N, C-alpha and C positions, 0 to 999 in steps of 0.2 A: 532762313529765318529774316535775316538782315536785309537781303536783297529783296524780299518781298515787302517789309514794313517800311524800307527807307523811302522808296518813291511814293507810296500810299501817304506817308506822312507828310511829304512835300505837297503833294496835290489837295489831299483833303484837308490839313490845316487850310493851307492858302485859299479853299474854297468855303469851307464850313465855318471857321471862326470867325471871319466879318458877318457870316450870314447870319450867324446866332447872336452874336454879340451887338451889333451897330441896332440901335432903336428896339431893342429887346424889351421883354416882361419888367426885368429888373426889379424895382421896386415902385414901379408904376400901377396906377389903376386904370381899369378898364372896365367898360360896360358890357357885361356878359348876358344876354337875353334880358336887359331890363335893369339888371343889378350890377352894383358899384363891385368890383374885385379885383383884391391886391393878391398877386401870385407871390411878392416876397422872394426873387429869386436872385441868391448871393453867390460871393465866393468863385469857385470853378464851374457853378452852374450855370454863369453866364454865358458860358462859351461852349454851351452843350443844348443839346435838342429842344429841354424845356424851356427855353430862354426866348424862343419864336414866338412874337406876338402875334394874338389870335386874329388882329386886322390885317395881316401879312401872312396868312397862309400857305400864297401861292411860292414862298421861300421853299417848301417844302419840294419841289422841284430839284432843288438845288444838292438835297440830300438823297432824293433819288437816284441822279446822276452820280453822286459818289458812292454809292450803294452797288449801282452796276459796275461803276470802276473797281470797287474792291473785290467784287466777285468773279468778275472776268480776267482782272491781273492775277489774283490767287488761282484762279482753275488752271491758268496758263504755266505760273510757275510749278505748281504741282506735278502738271503735265511733262514739263522738261526736266525736272527733277526726278521723275520716275523714269524716263528714259535714260539719263543721265547714270542713276542709279544702276539699271539694267546692264548698260554699256561697262561700266566699273566692275559690279558683280561676275560677267562674264569674263572680263579679261583676267579677275583674280583667278576663278575656278579654273581658266585653261590654261595658267601658266604653268611652267616646268615645275615650279617649285611646289604649288600646291598638288599636281597632277601624281608627283612622287609620294604624296601623303597616303596610308593606308585609308584613311576615312575618305578621300576622293573615290574611291574605287568600291567602297562598303555599302551596303543597305541594310536596314532592319527590317525585316520582316513579322507582323505580328498576327495574330489571331489565326494561327496555321492549323489546319485540322490534325487529327493524330496519325492518319497514314502517311504525312509528309514531316513526320517530326524525327528524321534520321538525317545522316549526313548524305548517305546515298541516295535517299527519295529526294532530297532538295537538289542534289546535284543532276541528279536526272530530268528533273523539271527545269533548270535554269540553264543546262548545258546549251539550249539552242540560242545562247547570246556570245557563246565565245566561237572561237575559229576551230572548224572541223567537230564541232561538238565534243570537245575535249575535256572531259571533266577533271584532268590534272591540273588543268589553269583555273578552276574554282576550289574558294577555302570555304567551309562552311563550320559555323560555332553553332550548335541546338543548345539552347540555354536549358539550365537545369534549377532547380528549385534549392538553393543552398541556405536557404532562410535559418536552419538549425546551425549550419556553421558560420553564418554570419552574426547570429546571435550570443554564441560563444565567444567570436573574435572580439565582438564589440564591449562584451562583458570583462573581457581579458582587458583591452584597453583602458577601459574605464578603472578597472582595478591595478593596472599600471601607474596610471596617472596619480591614482590616490596614494600608492606606495610612495612614489616620488617625493609627494607634499609631506607626507609623515618623516621620512626619511631626512628630508631638508628641515624640517622642523627641529629635528633633533641635533642635527649637525650643528644649527644656528645657536644652540642653547648649549652646546658643548664648545663652540668656537667661542661664544661670552665669557665661559667661565675661564677657557685656557688662555685669552688675552689678558683678564685679570691675574693671572698668577704671574709672579715675576719670573721663576724659574719653574716653568711645569716639567715636573718628572715624573710621569706614569710608571707604574709597575713594569719593566719590561717583561718579566716574567709572566706576569698577568696576560699580555699581548702575545707572547709566546704560545701560551697555551690555548689561547684563542684559534689562534691559526691552527694549531697543530690538531686540535679537537673538531676541527670545521670540517674535516674529510672523514669521516667514520668509513672502516672499513667494510664494504657489502656483505661479505662473507659473514664475518665474525659479530658484526652489529647487528644485522637485520636477518639474514638466516631465511630470507624470503626472496621469492622471485617476484611479486607482486609490486610494481612499482608504486601505486596508489597506497600500498602500505609503508613503503619507503617516505611517501609525502606525508604520511599522517604519523610516521615515527619522526621525521624532522621536525615537523610543527610541534609535537609534544616537547622535544627535547630544545626547540627555539622560546617554547613559551615559557618553560621553566629555568631557561638557561639565566644564570646571574653574572658570567663573567663576561658580559661584554665591555669592551674598551671603553664607551662610554661612561658606565656607572661609575668609573675611576675619576672621571672629572666633575662631573654633576650627579652626586648622590642624591640629592634632595630631589631632582627633576624626577616626575611620576610621569610615564609613558603613556602613550594614548591607549584605551582600553575599548573594548566592544564587547557587547553581550551577544551571546551565540545559542542556538536552540539545537540540542542535539535530539536527531531523529530514533527511531527504532533501530535504523540500518547503520546508524552510527556517523551520518553524515551531518554537518555543521552549518548551518545559514543563521544568517543576521536576525534578532529578535526585533519584532515590530515594537515600537513604544506605543501605539495604538491599542494592540492587542496583550493587555495587561494579565491576561489571565494564563497565558503562556507559562509553562513549567518547564523545568531542566533547563532552567538557563543557567550559563555557564561564561564567565568573565575572564575574559583571554587577552593577550597582546595584541593591539591592532596590528602592529607591524608584521608580527608570526602569523596571524590570519591572512594578510593580503599576500604575504610570499607564497601560503600554502594553497590558497585560491588560485594564484596566477600559475603556480606549477600544476595544480588538478586541470586547469583549465587548457593548458598548454598540452598535456598528457591526452585528453579527450580529442583535440582538435587533431594531433598528430595521428590518433588512430583513425580517425575519419578521412585524411588525405587520400590516403591508399583505396578507399571506396567511392571516389568521386563518380565513378560511373555506375556504382550502384543503384538501378532502378527502384529500388524499395527504398532508399534512404533517400535518395536523391530524384524525384520524378523529372521528366522532360517538362518544360513548359512550351508553351504554345507561340515561340518566338524564336527568331535565329537571326545571325547575321550571316550574310553570304558575300564574300570578296572576290571579284571578278578580275581576269586581268587587264581590263582596259577601263577608261573611267566612262567612255560611252555605252560601254556595255551595262555598268551601273545604271547609267540614267536610263536605257532603254528598259531595262527590267523594272525597274521603278514606275515608269510611266505606262505601260502596259499591263492589261489586265490579268491578273496570276491565274485566277481560280474561274471556273464556268458558275459557281453560285454566289450570289451576291453577299458582299460583306465577309467573305473568306479570304485571306492572306491581305488584309487592309486594316489598318492603314500600313503605309511603307515609308522610310525614311531614307534621305539621303544623307550625305556629308555628318556622318555619326563619328564623333572622333572617342576615343574608348575612355578617356578620363571624364567625361561628359555623361557618361549614362547611368541612369538611375536604375540601380540592378533592381530594387524591389517593387518596381514597376514591370517588370519584363513579363511576369506571368498574366497579365490582366488580361480576360477577354472583352470581346465587344460589348456583352451586355454589361459586364463588371464596369467597363469605363462610361456606359451610358448611364447606369444608377449612380456613379460615384460625380458623373458632372452634374447631373439634377441634384444631387446632393450639395455641391458646392453651391452650384447658382442659388440653393433655397438657402444657405448659409451667408453668401453673399448679400442676397435680397434682406435679410434679418441683419446684415452689419449695415446696410445701407441705412434701416429704419431706425438702427440704434446709435448709429452716428450723426444722424438727423439733430437730436436733441442738443447735443454740444454745438454743432453748427448753427442752428438756431438761436442758442445762446449768445453766440459770439456775433451773429447778426444783429441781435438786439442792441449788443455794447456798441456796434459799429455806429448806431443811430441813436446812440444815448443823449447826443446834443438837442435832436428833434423831440425824442420821447420827455425829456424833462420840461419842455416848453408846452407840448400839447396833449400832455398826460396829466388829469390834474393830482392823480395819487402820487405820481413823482414828481410834483413841485418842490419836494424839501431837497432835491438835487440843484435846483437853481442856488444854493446857497454854497457850493461846490465852487472852486477857482476853475476857471476857463481853461487854463492851461492843464490842469488835471483830467478834466473832462474831454479835452480836445487829445490828451496822451493815451485814455483808457480806449477812445472810440477810434484812437488810429493805430499809433505802433504796436501799443499792447495786444489789442485784437489780432493785428496781422502777426504777430509774433507766436502768439497762441493756436493761433491756427495754423501756422508753419509748422509747429512741433506736433500737433494733434495730426496731423496728413502724411508728416515725412517719417516718422518714426513706427508708430505702431502699423498703420495701414500697409505700408509695402510688405513687410514679414506677413502680415493675415494673407494678402492677396498670393504671395508667393505658396504660402501651406495650401490654398485654395488649388493651385497650379498643380501641384506635386498630388492633391486628393482627385482631381481630375484623371491623373493617369500620365501626366507628361513622360514620356521614356527617357528624354535628355534634358539638361541642363538648359541648353539652348532651347529647346519647345518649352521649356517652364516658365524662363524668361518671355518668350512672345507671348504665352498666356497671361503671367503676371502684368504686361503690359496692356493687355486687354482689360483685365478686372481693375489696373490701377487707375487707367485714365477714364472708365467709366465711372468709379467712384469718383473721382475727381471733378469730372464736368456734372454729375450731378449735383454732391454734396457742396462742392466748393462754387461752382458758377451757378446753376439752377435753383437749389435751394437758398443759396446765399443771396442771391438777386432777387428773388422773388420774396422773401421773407424781408429782406431790408427795405424793398419799396412797399409792402404791405403793410409794414409796421408805421412807415409814415404816413401812409394812406388812411388806417382803419379809423384813427380819431376823426379827421377832417371829413372822412365820409357819415360817420356819425353823428356828427353837428350839423351835415348839410348834405344829405341823400342826393338831392336834385343835379349835384355838381360831380357826380361820380366819372365821368369823362374826362372832363378837364381836370380833375384831381388825378386820375391814373397818368394822363399825359403829362403832368407836369411831376409827378414825385417817381414814378418808377425809373427813369434815367437816372434818379440820385444815387443808386447802388453803384454807380460808377466810382465814386468818391471812395468808396471802401476798397476797391481794386486799386487806387492808386496806391495808396499806403501799404496794400498787400504787394505790389509789383516792386516797389522801393526795397521793402525789407527783404525781398527774395534776391532781387539784382545783389545788393550789399553783401546779403549773406552768403550767396552760393559762389557768386566771384571772389569774395575774401577769403573763403574756405577754400576754393581751389587753389587761389595763389599760395597763400600764405600758411596752410594747412596747420592752423592754429589748433583744431580740436586733436589730431596726431601728436601735436607737438604737448599740449596738455594731458595727453593719455599717456606719453611716456615718460614725461619729466613730473608728473603729478599724482596722478593716479595709479600707473603701474607700480611704482616703488611701495605703495601701499598696501599691497598685496605679496603673497610670497611667489618668487620666480624661481620655479625649477627650472633647472638648466635646458630642460627640453621646451619649456615656455621661452626662457631668453633666448634660445637659438632660433624659436619659430620668429621671435618678433624682430631679431636681428637678418634675418634671411629673407624675410617676407615681405614685398611690395604689397600695398595697398591696392586693392582690386575693386573696381568700379562696376557698381550694379545698374548696369546701363537702362533696362526696363523701368527704375525709377526715375534715372534722368529725363529720357526720351516722354515719359509720361507728363513729367511736371513741365518740360519744355512746351510740349503740344499743347497743355494746359494754359500755359502763359499765352500763346499765339490765338488759342480760342479765346480769350478774353478780349486781346487785343481786335481779333476779328468783330466780336460780338458788340464791341462798343466802339468801333472806328468810325461809323456816324453818326452814332447816339451822344457820344463824347471823344470827338475829333482828336481830344489833348490826350488821349489813352494811347495814340500811336506814337507819341513822342516817350512816354513811359516804356512801352515794349519795345522799340527801338532801341532804347537807352540798355535795357536788360539783355538783349540779345547780343549788343556789342559787346557788353562786359563778359557774356559769357565767351564770346569769340576769343577775345584777349586771355580770359582766363583759362580756358580749355584748350587753346590750339597748341601748346607743348607739353602740357600734363600727361597727355596720353604716351608719349614718347619716353619721358624722362623720372616721371612721378607715380605713376600707376602703371599696373598689369590686368590685361584683359584675360580673365579666367574662362570667359564662356564666349564662342565664338558663332555668332548667327549668320556670318556672310552679311551682314548689311539689312537682316530681314526686321530689326527693330527699327531701323531708318525708316524701311520702305512702310513698317505699320504707322510710324508719326505720321508720315505724309498723307496714306489714307485718312487717318483720324482726323487731319484737318479738316475734311470735309464737314465733321461734325459742328465746327466753328461758322462755316457759311452756313448750312442748314438753319442753325440756332437764329444767325444774323438776320436771315431772311424772313424767318417766322416770326422774330421779334418786331422786324419793319412792318410787315404785315398787318400786325396788330397795332402798333402805333398810328400808321396810317388811318386805319379806320377807326381810332378814335380822337383824331384830330378835329376840333371843331372850331368856327369861326364866332365871330361876335353874335350872331344872328343864332347859335347853338345848331349850324348845319354840318355835316360831313362833307369837307371839301377835299380829301385826298383820297377818294376812292379810285382814282385812276393811276395814282402811284401803287396803291394796293395791290391793284389787278396787276400791273406789272411787275410787281415784286413776286406775284403768284406764279406768273409765267416764267420769271427768273428761275423760282424755287423748281419748276417741272424740269426745265433746262438743266439745270445743275444735277438733279438725281439723274436723267439720262447721259448727261457726261460721264457722272462718275461711274455708272454700271458699264458703259462702253470701254472706258477707259481699264478698269480692274478685268473683263473679261477677255480683254486684248491683249493684255501684259501679265496674265495669269502663268500661262506655260512658261516665258520667257524668266520669269523670276524662279520658277521651280526647276526648271531643266535646263540643259546645255544644248544649242540648237546643232544639230548635224553639221550644218556650215562651216561651223570653227574648229572641227575635228581636224581638216588638213593644216589648218594655220596652225593648231597646237601641236600638232605631229611634228611638223617642219621646226617649230621653235626647240621643241623637247629634243629632237635628233642634234639641233646646232647645239644644245647645250651638252649633249652626252659626249659630243665631238671634242668641245672644248675640255672637258673631264676626263676624257682619255688622253687628251694632249698632255695633261697635268699629271696624271697619275695612272698607269696603265693598271697597277695593282688595285686602284679601287675600282676601277672599271671593269677587272675582272670578277671582283666581289659582289659586284650590282647584279651579275647576271644567276646570282646563287638564290635570290628570293621573288616569288611572285607577288608578294603582299604588299612590296612598297615600291614595285615595279610600276613605270609607267610607260605602258606602251600604247601604240595608235594602230590602226586598222594596216597602214600600209609599213610601218617599221617595228612590226610587234615579233617577227624572229630576230632581230638585232639588238634590239635594247631591251626586252622582256627579263624581267629578273623572276627568277624561279625559286622556290622553297620545295625541297624535295620531301618528299613523302616520308623519309626516314631521317633522322639527324643525321646530319653532317658530321657532327662531332662525336668520334669513337669513343672519346673518354667520359661518355653518357649513358650509362646502362639503364635500362629501363627497371624502374621499382619491382621489388619481388612481388609475382604473381601477375605481372602485366605483360602481356604477348603482342599486344598493338601499339606501335610509337604514335597513332593519332587518337588515342584516349585523352580523356580530359586530366586524368591522373598522372600520366606519362609527361602531356604538356606540362601540367602546372609543376611536377618535381624537375623537369628538366629547366625551367624557368626558375625555380629557388636556387638550382644549383648555379645558375649562370650568375644570377644576382650575389651568391655566395663568391663565385671566383672574382667578380668586381668588387665585392666588398673589401677582399682580401688585398685587392690590388691597390685599391684607392688606401685602406689601411696602411700598407707601406709607405704610400707616399705623405699621409698624414704624420706617421712616427718619424719622418725625418724632418717636419716644419713645426712640431710639438714647441710650443712656448712655456718658458719655466713658470711655475706654480708663483702667482704674485706674492703669497705668503712668506717665499723663500727670496724675495727680492731685498734690495739694498736701496738705502736713498742715493748712494753713488750710481745707481743704475739709471738712474734717471727721475722725473719726474711723473706723477701720477696719469699727466694726459699723455706722456711719453708712452707709458704704459699701455694705457688705454688705444691709443692709436697702433700700439704694437700689435694688441690683441684684435683689433680690428681687420688688420693687414694678415694676420694669420686664418683669422675665420675668412677672408676672402681668398687665400689660397687654397683653402681647405674645400670652398664651394669649386674652384676651378678644378679640382680635379676629378669631379664627379663628369661624366660622358654627357654633354648636350647635345649631340647627334649622333645619328646612327651609325656614321662612317668613323665614329671612336669606338666602335666593339667590332670585335672580330667577326668572319662569316658565320663562324658556329653559333655565337653569341647572339649576335643580330637574329639568325633563324630562330632561336628558341625565344629571343623577347616578343618576334613578330607571330610566332605560332601562337602565343600566350595574350597577345593584345586585345583579343575580344572575350576573353575567358573572364569569368566573374574574378576579380583581384582577390577576394577572400580566399582563395583555393591557392595563390600563391603569396600571401601575406607574411613576413618575416616573423618569426616569434619577438614578441618585445624584449627589448633590455633596458632593465631599472637603472636609468642614469642617474647618479648622483655626483656632486663636486668635490672635487680633492679638498682636504682640509689639512690645517698644520698640526692637528692634532693625529692624524693619522685613523681618525673614526671611520672613515671612507673606506680605507682598505681591509679594516675588520669586517664592515659589513658587506665587503665583498667576498672576503674569506667565509664569512659566516653562511652566504647565501650556497655554498658549494654542497653542503650538506642534501640540499634538495636534488642534486644530479643535473642532468643537461634540460630539466624543464623550467628551470629558473637561472636565469642569466643578469647578472650585475655588473657594471663598468662605471669607471670615474675618471676616462680618459677623456681629456679636451675641456674639462669644466674644473673651474676652480671656486673656491669661498673665500673671499677678499676677508679683511680684517672687519670691515665694517658689516658684514653679513650680506653682501651681495654677491651674485653668481655671476661669474665670467664665463665665457664660453669661447671657444677657438675652432670650434668643427661643428656640423649637424651633427642630430641624435646618432649615435652608433647603431641603432637599428633601422635609420631611415633608408628607404629603398634604394638601391643603388641606381636605379634607372629613373629617379623621381624627375630628372629634368627631360628624360626623353618624350614625357606625356604629349608636351607642344609640338613635336615633330610626327606624332601619329595621326 
């Protein structure tokens, strides 16, 4: 953008500002059609379009020349940037690092007919894209509808977070009472009885085989127990209670506050209920896991992921037509990373996507209509100075101070508009993108960009510009209808004054926020401490980098560029503001992406290319606006004098449309697929990379040959560098689950992945135990200051994160094979059981809670490792959550 606007600023300002300003209308009187007229052009309007005097309309030829210069330069730069984008994208997609990723060779096929919804049928169909039709080089995941399992896992996760908050609330109350006691000495026998009574003998206590009855028994005992350790420190504290409704079958559900007529309500401990509910949900989920291949419970969906042995094979399979019937096995998607998949949208049919898209468009139009009201109100505020002098019923505003009116119509309006369109609108557009059926997060961002930019161009640019100009015009036209054209030509360009303030606010706000990160600082220092931070939430805050939603950013930036193009000829001073905006953005964002922010969604540059295409909207609006303005130019005799300029602009509009169509059509294949001519070059680069790796580590080179899912082979070197994943697991220590006879089933794959994560977790746990920091409440003043302890905790957290594998080479061959087999299987099938993570406290209540939880058996897990509750009640963590996936850092490598 800087390359576009800086040359235009130098050229247009040099030509147009003298043309508009010298001997302009200003506050001079002109005889128009025999009537004396004073246009009263002041301020920044004196260097804009409306200051050209009616006696010298030939000056508008200068505006035409500058308009053609803006159009030609902008189109040329768009063309050059698109070519550069295609080159950079191809270089990245064919790089050895990217070709090694599983997503480089995997496609998502949707709308699959029922006869092809099996691994064998899809392999038979797509084996033409691999060497010698070898189906063993293909890997297929046919998606299943795990909606029931996903709902149970979501509810369990929600219950776990609620339980952690309740436990933390209780620990803080105890911690406060404990700190208030000079020599706290709780009854040791009380604690001992609790620990011993927390593990009842299953044979004598329960006498039943049903795990559900055991959970119910533990819930009743937990609800009635009065010997919890926390009660010895805070007898007056009342634990949280919840009302439950007991059904005829004996199940308990939370009572609704709206259904006051419900009876059989039972008041129970909230902690006991949450524990029992988590245990019950975990038991139900574990019952379903061995049945993942059951067609009655989990039906096959009409989509599948197909992974080839080569990147070029995936591109060819995606480019060619797969089925002889229209709309079948379409659309297909390339470069689908596992962590970007939106699994609830995997089962949508083409008809469902069409209907949902229509609904989303209707909702979007409704949003445009509703948001036009506040946008119109803000445009009224932006013209407050003009309205109070021209509107009789607003004359009472003339008593207000000038500075106040200027503040309301300038910065205040711009700030309110920025808040209006940058907080709520992007979230709504993202929801509409999901409603349309976007299968991945990258596709969701691309669709969001289209929705958001359309909203901005209509609401922020068109509605604001038209309404601002019309508000200033209507009172004048009402008093003198014969002066319609002259009034429109003078007042419509005044809307540029509003955008001067808007661009200043945006430039300072965006660049300041990006450079200083003051919003995140305020959130961490002021807002975050005001809420209960469980160890899980504290760990998330410490180990998670803020991620940028680039669909929002690109849409806003493109909108700024559109504003600059529209007003580049009408108000050439706008080019100065737009150039300053993008220079500040360049300074602010130059290094932020590398050191401050993390990109969670990788569109491979599609958002940038979409922004370039959206720049044409600014060119079109500028051309249409200038055509209208040229046609309403009048001289002192009231004659139209700029018709030739308008005709030339009409021709320019047609040429722009033709150039746009040809450019998009010619570059579309290059944007979507990799050309065959690049395969040889990419294969040579890949061969050299493997040779270097083999020279450094023969063992790693040997391991790499065991996996086809992450292999990167080429047409010429497929036999030497192709990686394979064997049909059966290479790890002999991983027996199939009971009842499973085939290693390729969903249940086996999920079980194998869970066992692999368990082994990784045990290995990481041993490392964490060796670096565990001492609890802060055991510290001594002689051990160092609070800042020293804070630095020590931060160092321990960093060391704990470093213990997690962040690359596939960190795994053994068997672990890597299990990880990659499950890469494109719904993650809910291998989600680990949650661990209720509570902090350690000086009073030992958290230890007692861990012991109390054992009465629920294996279905409820507690842990207080790696988290501490300080004297002030603040939670400190030295490791990620104990139930975090051991492979959570590997998502970026697939």
